[in-house]
C-alpha positions in Angstrom: -0.4 -0.2 -0.4 1.1 3.6 -0.2 1.8 5.4 2.4 0.2 8.0 1.7 -3.1 6.1 1.7 -2.2 4.5 5.4 -4.5 5.5 8.5 -3.9 8.2 11.0 -4.0 6.3 13.9 -6.0 8.2 16.6 -6.5 7.0 20.6 -8.0 7.7 23.7 -8.6 5.8 27.1 -12.7 6.1 25.6 -14.9 7.6 23.4 -13.6 11.5 24.2 -11.5 11.1 21.6 -14.1 10.9 18.6 -13.7 14.7 19.0 -10.7 14.8 17.1 -11.7 12.0 14.8 -14.3 14.5 14.2 -12.1 17.4 13.6 -9.6 15.5 11.9 -12.5 13.7 9.4 -14.2 17.8 9.0 -10.2 19.0 8.1 -9.1 16.2 6.2 -11.9 14.4 4.2 -9.9 12.3 2.2 -8.0 10.8 5.3 -8.5 7.3 5.8 -8.9 7.1 10.2 -8.0 4.4 12.5 -9.4 5.1 16.0 -8.4 3.4 19.1 -10.9 3.7 22.8 -8.9 1.9 25.3 -12.5 1.2 26.8 -11.1 -2.1 29.1 -8.6 0.9 30.9 -10.6 4.3 30.8 -10.4 6.4 32.7 -6.7 7.3 32.3 -7.0 10.2 34.6 -7.1 8.1 37.6 -3.5 6.5 37.2 -0.2 6.8 37.9 2.1 8.2 35.2 4.0 4.7 34.7 0.7 2.9 34.4 -0.2 5.5 31.8 2.6 5.5 29.6 2.4 1.5 29.6 -1.2 2.2 28.6 -0.2 4.3 26.3 2.9 2.4 24.4 0.8 -0.8 24.3 -2.3 1.5 22.2 -0.1 3.2 20.2 2.1 -0.3 19.2 -1.1 -1.5 18.4 -2.1 1.1 15.9 1.6 1.3 14.6 1.2 -2.7 14.1 -1.6 -2.1 11.8 -0.3 0.3 9.8 -0.5 4.1 10.4 1.3 7.0 8.7 1.0 8.8 12.1 -0.2 8.5 15.5 -2.6 11.3 17.4 -3.1 10.8 21.1 -6.4 12.1 21.7 -6.3 11.9 25.0 -5.0 14.9 27.5 -3.4 12.3 30.4 -1.8 10.5 27.8 -0.3 13.4 25.8 0.7 14.5 29.5 2.6 11.6 30.6 3.6 9.7 26.8 3.8 12.4 24.5 8.0 12.5 24.2 8.2 8.9 24.7 6.3 8.1 22.2 8.0 10.7 19.7 11.3 9.3 20.6 10.0 6.1 20.1 8.4 6.6 16.7 11.1 8.8 15.4 12.9 5.8 14.2 10.4 4.7 11.7 9.3 8.4 11.1 5.8 8.2 12.2 4.5 11.5 13.8 3.4 11.5 17.4 0.9 14.3 17.7 -0.7 15.3 21.3 -3.7 17.6 21.9 -2.3 20.2 25.2 0.0 22.0 22.9 -2.4 22.8 20.2 -4.9 23.6 22.8 -2.7 25.6 24.8 -2.1 28.1 21.6 -5.6 28.3 20.8 -6.4 29.2 24.5 -3.5 32.0 24.4 -4.5 33.9 21.0 -8.4 34.0 22.2 -8.2 35.0 25.2 -8.4 38.9 25.8 -7.0 39.0 29.2 -4.8 36.3 29.7 -6.8 34.5 32.5 -7.0 31.0 31.7 -8.2 28.5 33.5 -7.8 24.7 32.9 -10.0 21.8 33.8 -9.0 18.1 33.3 -8.3 14.8 35.0 -6.5 14.7 38.4 -3.2 13.2 35.8 -3.8 16.2 33.4 -4.0 18.5 35.9 -1.4 17.2 37.9 0.9 16.7 35.2 1.1 20.5 34.9 1.6 20.1 30.9 -0.9 22.9 30.0 0.8 25.2 32.7 4.6 24.4 31.5 3.2 25.8 28.1 0.8 28.6 28.6 4.1 30.3 30.8 5.9 29.8 27.7 3.7 31.5 25.6 2.3 34.1 27.4 4.3 35.0 30.8 2.4 37.2 32.2 -0.7 34.6 32.4 -2.7 34.2 35.1 -4.1 30.3 35.2 -6.4 28.7 37.4 -6.5 24.8 37.7 -9.8 22.4 38.4 -9.0 18.9 38.4 -12.2 16.8 37.6 -12.3 13.3 38.1 -16.0 12.1 38.4 -17.1 14.4 34.2 -15.2 11.0 32.6 -17.0 7.9 34.1 -20.4 10.4 33.8 -19.8 11.4 30.1 -19.1 7.6 29.4 -22.2 6.6 30.7 -23.9 8.7 28.5 -25.3 11.2 31.4 -24.8 14.3 28.9 -27.9 16.0 30.4 -28.1 14.4 33.7 -29.2 17.0 36.8 -26.0 14.8 38.4 -23.9 15.5 35.8 -24.8 19.5 36.6 -24.8 19.2 40.2 -21.0 17.8 40.2 -19.9 20.4 37.5 -20.8 23.1 39.6 -19.2 21.5 42.7 -16.0 21.7 40.6 -16.5 25.2 38.4 -17.3 27.2 41.6 -13.9 28.2 42.6 -13.4 29.3 38.9 -16.0 31.8 38.6 -14.5 35.2 38.9 -11.2 34.0 37.7 -10.8 32.7 33.9 -11.8 35.0 30.7 -11.1 31.3 28.8 -11.5 27.3 29.4 -9.4 25.2 28.5 -11.3 22.0 28.3 -8.5 20.0 29.2 -9.9 16.7 28.3 -11.6 15.1 25.3 -14.3 14.2 26.4 -15.9 17.4 27.7 -17.1 19.1 24.8 -20.0 16.6 24.6 -20.9 18.0 27.8 -19.7 22.1 26.1 -23.4 23.0 26.8 -23.4 22.2 30.5 -20.2 24.1 31.5 -21.5 27.3 29.6 -24.5 27.1 31.9 -22.0 27.1 35.0 -19.7 30.0 33.1 -21.7 31.8 30.9 -19.2 34.6 30.3 -16.5 32.5 29.9 -15.0 31.6 26.2 -14.5 27.8 25.5 -11.6 26.2 24.2 -11.9 22.9 22.6 -8.2 21.6 21.7 -10.0 19.2 18.6 -9.8 21.4 15.2 -6.6 23.1 16.5 -4.9 19.4 16.8 -6.5 18.3 13.5 -4.7 21.5 11.7 -1.3 20.7 13.2 -1.6 17.1 12.1 -2.3 18.3 8.7 0.3 20.4 8.8 2.7 17.7 9.7 1.7 15.5 7.2 2.0 18.1 4.5 5.6 18.4 6.2 6.2 14.8 5.1 3.9 14.5 1.8 1.8 12.1 3.1 -1.5 13.8 2.6 -3.9 11.5 0.7 -5.3 13.9 -1.9 -7.2 11.8 -4.2 -10.4 12.7 -4.0 -11.5 9.6 -2.5 -13.8 9.6 0.8 -11.8 8.2 3.4 -12.7 5.8 5.6 -13.1 5.6 9.1 -12.0 2.3 11.5 -12.9 2.1 15.5 -11.9 -0.2 17.9 -12.2 -0.9 21.5 -10.7 -2.8 24.0 -14.4 -3.5 25.8 -18.2 -3.4 25.7 -18.7 -2.2 22.1 -22.2 -2.3 22.9 -21.8 0.8 25.3 -19.1 2.4 22.8 -21.2 2.2 20.0 -24.0 4.5 21.9 -21.9 6.7 23.2 -19.9 6.9 19.8 -23.1 8.8 18.3 -22.9 11.5 20.1 -19.3 12.5 19.2 -19.8 11.1 15.5 -24.0 11.3 14.8 -24.3 9.5 11.4 -20.9 9.4 10.0 -20.6 6.1 8.7 -17.6 3.7 10.9 -17.4 0.3 11.3 -16.6 -1.2 15.1 -13.8 -3.8 16.5 -13.2 -5.2 19.7 -9.4 -5.5 19.8 -7.3 -7.0 22.7 -3.7 -5.4 23.1 -1.1 -7.6 22.9 2.7 -8.1 24.2 4.0 -7.3 20.9 1.8 -4.1 20.8 3.8 -3.2 24.0 7.0 -3.7 22.6 6.7 -2.1 19.4 7.4 1.8 20.8 10.2 1.0 23.3 13.8 2.5 24.0 
């Protein structure tokens, strides 16, 4: 197969990364996309850095063993702890690896009117401080507000997108952000599904979804390597999951709507964990 026709590999701990897949599909409709949701191990956000790195290695290795021309880590937690490692490991095969944190941070700095920027995310993402490091590098005068929201991913994975429980949890988490940021980074790819609830709690705050910025970076990286698939044929989309296909199929509809995809159950094998090792 021509390398240009290989799919872009995209992965997340669950369904949240489908926001990134959707953005890439809109930006590059001719590209083939292969998505893996590690639903057997969701959520990553409460795991140790070592465990997150190992999980990311296995999922990235599985996609690489399937054959991909690029990897997108559509998970803020995995980006925090595995991006640099996977970039180094995949470099020997000339496979670009793109995370979602830096594109989101750049978007937030460009969007914010007063450089008062908030970040919500999993415990792992907030503890990793990668957003803070990048924001300070981009805009040294920035004021940063952070809030870990560990209960949100399980609620979203459960499909409770309009439930009163989710609203109450959000109100509790976001209470301390009501007087601070003018711009808020949704630092988890699950969170765009509850944008309406977040905006209800923080009506005067501009929300940043890193999916579209990540798609733009992905397109730029593929162009640099002359790997864009420009043959005017609609790309195909395949979804893989490591557990609970029925639940994955149901929730994925909220992200993708009528976008035609296939869905398969896969196992992460030992050879996948060793594909990208330093």
